[in-house]
Rosetta silent file (secondary structure, phi, psi, omega in degrees, C-alpha in Angstrom):
SEQUENCE: XXXXXXXXXXXXXXXXXXXXXXXXXXXXXXXXXXXXXXXXXXXXXXXXXXXXXXXXXXXXXXXXXXXXXXXXXXXXXXXXXXXXXXXXXXXXXXXXXXXXXXXXXXXXXXXXX
SCORE:     score description
SCORE:     0.000 S_00000001
   1 L     0.000  -19.708 -177.417    0.059   11.656   12.489 S_00000001
   2 H   -64.891  -34.201 -179.304    1.947    9.971   15.390 S_00000001
   3 H   -70.832   -9.165  178.071   -0.922    7.719   16.251 S_00000001
   4 H   -96.380  -15.577 -176.083   -0.687    6.216   12.774 S_00000001
   5 H   -43.601  -49.785 -177.716    3.072    5.513   12.964 S_00000001
   6 H   -83.120  -24.384  172.727    2.967    1.759   13.947 S_00000001
   7 H   -72.993  -39.134 -179.751    0.018    1.189   11.561 S_00000001
   8 H   -60.087  -40.234  179.593    1.869    2.866    8.720 S_00000001
   9 H   -63.473  -38.273  179.210    4.883    0.585    9.567 S_00000001
  10 H   -71.673  -42.133  179.055    2.666   -2.370    9.362 S_00000001
  11 H   -64.007  -46.296 -176.239    1.105   -1.251    5.968 S_00000001
  12 H   -71.646  -40.876  171.036    4.342   -0.382    4.427 S_00000001
  13 H   -55.462  -32.759 -177.370    5.962   -3.605    5.480 S_00000001
  14 H   -77.081  -32.475 -173.463    3.031   -5.458    4.036 S_00000001
  15 H   -85.333  -11.209 -178.113    3.272   -3.411    0.777 S_00000001
  16 L   -69.081  -21.723 -172.667    7.127   -4.028    0.518 S_00000001
  17 L  -102.618  135.394  178.516    6.844   -7.442   -0.998 S_00000001
  18 H   -58.255  -38.323  174.794    5.975   -8.049   -4.688 S_00000001
  19 H   -54.462  -53.625  178.002    3.916  -11.199   -3.841 S_00000001
  20 H   -63.947  -41.392  174.641    1.726   -9.207   -1.422 S_00000001
  21 H   -60.431  -37.237  178.440    1.328   -6.388   -3.854 S_00000001
  22 H   -62.907  -48.084 -177.802    0.200   -9.005   -6.517 S_00000001
  23 H   -58.045  -46.293  179.184   -2.246  -10.384   -4.056 S_00000001
  24 H   -57.998  -46.233 -174.342   -3.647   -6.857   -3.360 S_00000001
  25 H   -60.087  -41.552  177.489   -3.853   -6.175   -7.156 S_00000001
  26 H   -65.876  -42.014 -179.714   -5.831   -9.383   -7.580 S_00000001
  27 H   -69.132  -25.437  174.583   -8.140   -8.548   -4.775 S_00000001
  28 H   -54.141  -34.954 -178.848   -8.814   -5.115   -6.227 S_00000001
  29 L   -75.007  -14.722 -175.117  -10.804   -7.055   -8.868 S_00000001
  30 L   136.925  168.901 -176.094  -12.928   -8.747   -6.248 S_00000001
  31 L   -62.571  139.574 -173.902  -13.127  -11.405   -3.589 S_00000001
  32 E  -139.463  146.210  168.753  -11.117  -14.572   -4.148 S_00000001
  33 E   -67.425  147.797  176.580  -10.412  -18.006   -2.551 S_00000001
  34 H   -52.667  -45.292  176.563   -7.045  -18.655   -1.067 S_00000001
  35 H   -56.569  -45.564 -179.197   -6.376  -21.288   -3.771 S_00000001
  36 H   -59.047  -41.197  174.484   -7.343  -18.897   -6.343 S_00000001
  37 H   -67.508  -35.956 -170.956   -4.866  -16.313   -4.953 S_00000001
  38 H   -78.273  -24.624 -169.125   -2.208  -18.882   -4.477 S_00000001
  39 L   -49.417  -45.648 -173.549   -2.416  -20.357   -8.089 S_00000001
  40 L   -84.018    0.591 -179.846   -0.164  -17.816   -9.988 S_00000001
  41 L  -103.879  132.509 -175.202    2.565  -17.957   -7.318 S_00000001
  42 L   -87.395   68.146  179.284    5.265  -20.527   -7.489 S_00000001
  43 L  -151.470  165.273  177.251    5.555  -21.384   -3.745 S_00000001
  44 L   -70.842  153.191 -178.682    4.287  -23.855   -1.181 S_00000001
  45 H   -58.187  -45.903  179.793    0.880  -23.052    0.338 S_00000001
  46 H   -59.460  -33.661  177.183    2.367  -22.497    3.913 S_00000001
  47 H   -68.000  -35.923 -179.507    4.681  -19.809    2.440 S_00000001
  48 H   -67.885  -42.253 -174.120    1.701  -18.180    0.559 S_00000001
  49 H   -61.188  -37.821  171.795   -0.346  -18.273    3.778 S_00000001
  50 H   -50.159  -46.332  173.560    2.420  -16.306    5.469 S_00000001
  51 H   -59.502  -49.478  179.686    2.021  -13.560    2.932 S_00000001
  52 H   -64.031  -31.585  179.053   -1.712  -13.445    3.504 S_00000001
  53 H   -67.800  -41.351  178.042   -1.221  -13.492    7.282 S_00000001
  54 H   -61.257  -34.492  179.530    1.036  -10.499    6.904 S_00000001
  55 H   -75.047  -34.517  176.487   -1.603   -8.590    4.837 S_00000001
  56 H   -68.246  -46.731 -178.210   -4.290   -9.562    7.497 S_00000001
  57 H   -65.354  -26.042  174.285   -2.247   -8.488   10.359 S_00000001
  58 H   -78.766  -16.118 -179.261   -1.791   -5.066    8.626 S_00000001
  59 L    88.595   12.264 -179.971   -5.532   -4.872    8.188 S_00000001
  60 L   -88.785  -11.477 -173.659   -5.413   -4.662    4.440 S_00000001
  61 E  -136.956  135.542  174.992   -7.076   -7.994    3.765 S_00000001
  62 E  -117.041  128.547  175.754  -10.095   -9.687    5.450 S_00000001
  63 E  -106.802  137.628  171.489  -10.538  -13.388    5.337 S_00000001
  64 E  -128.670  152.897 -177.067  -13.672  -15.491    6.039 S_00000001
  65 E  -104.650  130.169  176.003  -14.236  -19.158    6.023 S_00000001
  66 E  -125.710  107.652 -173.738  -17.261  -20.656    4.330 S_00000001
  67 L    61.877 -115.385  176.503  -17.332  -24.306    4.854 S_00000001
  68 L  -101.320    4.800  179.968  -13.922  -25.694    3.759 S_00000001
  69 E  -110.462  132.586  170.804  -12.984  -22.579    1.672 S_00000001
  70 E  -104.499  130.755 -173.776  -11.443  -19.377    2.801 S_00000001
  71 E  -115.758  143.941 -173.872  -12.175  -16.372    0.892 S_00000001
  72 E  -126.572  148.646  176.336  -10.218  -13.103    1.092 S_00000001
  73 E  -146.111  160.944 -173.836  -11.195   -9.444    0.191 S_00000001
  74 E   -76.219  160.438  170.250   -9.621   -6.135    0.465 S_00000001
  75 L  -117.305   87.146 -169.275  -10.495   -3.767    3.422 S_00000001
  76 H   -55.352  -41.847 -177.270  -10.517   -0.446    1.526 S_00000001
  77 H   -61.949  -23.551  175.180  -10.909    1.658    4.595 S_00000001
  78 H   -67.454  -16.203  179.405   -7.499    0.283    5.814 S_00000001
  79 H   -78.081  -18.744 -174.293   -5.736    2.258    3.085 S_00000001
  80 H   -53.714  -51.987 -179.354   -6.784    5.667    4.544 S_00000001
  81 H   -58.345  -40.518  173.528   -3.806    6.177    6.850 S_00000001
  82 H   -63.253  -42.770 -179.032   -1.484    5.504    3.953 S_00000001
  83 H   -66.134  -39.310  179.128   -3.368    7.697    1.589 S_00000001
  84 H   -70.952  -32.651  176.768   -3.350   10.497    4.223 S_00000001
  85 H   -65.459  -46.714  177.214    0.402   10.066    4.849 S_00000001
  86 H   -62.459  -33.977  173.745    1.105   10.095    1.159 S_00000001
  87 H   -58.611  -44.164 -175.377   -1.073   13.231    0.753 S_00000001
  88 H   -69.221  -40.196  176.950    0.775   15.040    3.339 S_00000001
  89 H   -60.974  -41.930  178.415    4.106   14.052    1.880 S_00000001
  90 H   -56.307  -50.150 -173.238    2.897   15.181   -1.697 S_00000001
  91 H   -64.770  -40.684  179.764    1.853   18.612   -0.247 S_00000001
  92 H   -60.402  -48.695 -173.660    5.276   18.991    1.430 S_00000001
  93 H   -75.156  -38.253  175.477    7.213   18.110   -1.633 S_00000001
  94 H   -58.153  -46.084  175.847    4.943   20.186   -3.916 S_00000001
  95 H   -65.109  -36.187  175.432    5.604   23.327   -1.719 S_00000001
  96 H   -64.021  -47.119 -178.431    9.286   22.602   -1.839 S_00000001
  97 H   -70.159  -32.763  175.337    9.477   22.210   -5.540 S_00000001
  98 H   -63.676  -43.459  177.407    7.249   25.331   -6.036 S_00000001
  99 H   -66.656  -40.486  177.859    9.757   27.377   -3.883 S_00000001
 100 H   -59.894  -43.825 -179.545   12.732   25.844   -5.847 S_00000001
 101 H   -60.033  -43.597  178.474   10.934   26.812   -9.081 S_00000001
 102 H   -66.236  -45.138  179.670   10.348   30.467   -7.832 S_00000001
 103 H   -57.808  -47.786  177.238   13.937   30.662   -6.701 S_00000001
 104 H   -59.492  -39.441  179.889   15.300   29.422   -9.988 S_00000001
 105 H   -61.705  -47.662 -175.361   12.931   31.734  -11.898 S_00000001
 106 H   -69.051  -39.860  175.994   14.094   34.707   -9.832 S_00000001
 107 H   -61.830  -45.562  178.355   17.671   33.800  -10.401 S_00000001
 108 H   -64.203  -37.092 -178.495   17.308   33.556  -14.155 S_00000001
 109 H   -70.046  -34.040  171.316   15.592   36.950  -14.255 S_00000001
 110 H   -64.041  -33.578 -179.707   18.413   38.534  -12.160 S_00000001
 111 H   -68.448  -43.329 -178.206   20.991   37.093  -14.603 S_00000001
 112 H   -60.268  -34.199  178.647   19.179   38.682  -17.510 S_00000001
 113 L   -93.467    0.000    0.000   19.426   42.032  -15.906 S_00000001
């Protein structure tokens, strides 16, 4: 997991902002132009482009230029390290909660006897 640490930092930093999460949610429905993505956000285009740049730097979004229009799309394989890390965390916490449940159940049985 150590080899993914810096990549995970980039991913979680990119996901930390609500504007960037909204961009990802929109791109989950399909490819879109930058102007289409920027339309619902009340900010100047350079500020919006900084958000896109952060997503691209993290590898979560791919952009291509066609003529004068820049289109963006998700890079689904880029989410694999985050999914792997979250899966490992889920397994750890499920194990801990199962042990806690077993402990509490045993204590309750001991109290009854």
